[in-house]
N, C-alpha and C positions, 0 to 999 in steps of 0.2 A: 541543487538537489530537488527542489520543489517540482521542477519540470518532470523529472523521472517519476517522482511520487504521484504527480497528477495523471500521468499516463497509466500507472498501475491502478490508481484509484478509480479511473473511469473505464478501465479495460479497453481503451481505445486501440490498443495494439492487438486485440483479440476479438473485436466485435465490429462487424459491419464495414462500411466504406469510410474509413478515416485516414487522414494523412499519416498517422502513425501505424497504419496497417497496410503496408505496401503488398503483402502477400495475399490480401483479401481473405484473411482467416475469418471463418464464421460469417461470411457474407453471402446471402442476406442473413441478417441477424436471426438466430434460431436454427441455423443449419447444423450446428454442433451442439446437441442438447446438454452435454456435460458442461460446457462453458456457460450456458444460460442458467443451469441449476446453481452452479457456484456463484455466478454473478448475482442471482436473486438473493441468495443467502448473504453474500457480501454486502449488498445494498441495505439489508435489514440492520446490519451492525455498524456500518460506517458512520462516524461521528457520534455514535452511541456507545459502542463497545469496540474500541480500536484493536485490542488483542485478538478478539474473536474474528474481526474483519480480516486482519493479517493472516490468521490461521487459514481462513477460507482461501485467500489468495495463494498461500503456500501449497494448498491442496492442488490447485490448478497448475502451478509452475512445472512440476514434472511432466504432466501431459503435454504442455506446450513445448517443452524441450525435446521430448521424445518424437513429437511430430515434425520437428525441425522446420517450422513455418518460416522462421528467421534464424540465422546463425548469429548468436549474440557476440558482440565484441567484448574483450576483457576491459574492465574498467579499474581505475586505481582504487585502492582501499580508502575509505573515508570513515572517520570516527566521529561520534557525537558523545560528548560528556555533559552531564548535568548533575547538579547537587541532589542528594536523596530527598531533600525537602521540597523539591519542585514536583508537584503532583499533576497528573493527567498529561504528562509529556513523555513521549516515547521516542524522541530523537528524530522527529519527522521534519524538522526545519523551522525557520523563523516565522513564516506566515501563519503557522498554527499555534505559535506560542501564546497567542492571546486567549486560548482556551485552557491554558495551564494556570495553576495557582500555587501559592506558597503555603506550606503547612508551617505556620509560625511556631507552634508548640514543638514540633520536631526540630525546627531550626534552632530554637533556644536550647533544647536539650542537647544538641550537638555542639553548643558553645559558639554559634555563629552570630 
């Protein structure tokens, strides 16, 4: 999961000459202003405000799909579950779990 997340996080499939960008979308970087505007806003929020960063990415996704730069393959469903007392975790995979913390008061109030 982290591989796909990293591709999204760096926009490497939609910016410049990258191995994940075989269609050469937005190459050279800046040739599609919409992608650059959203990327700039996304970069302000990544690692600071995850929900806002993901909202920015979601704004771009319809544009990328409409342009059909790449025809996405279907992927199997994946699910992430975590306890409600695990804070600052949004299901993004194990490498980023180190930024999460446990709300001990909430954990105790739930009888855990």
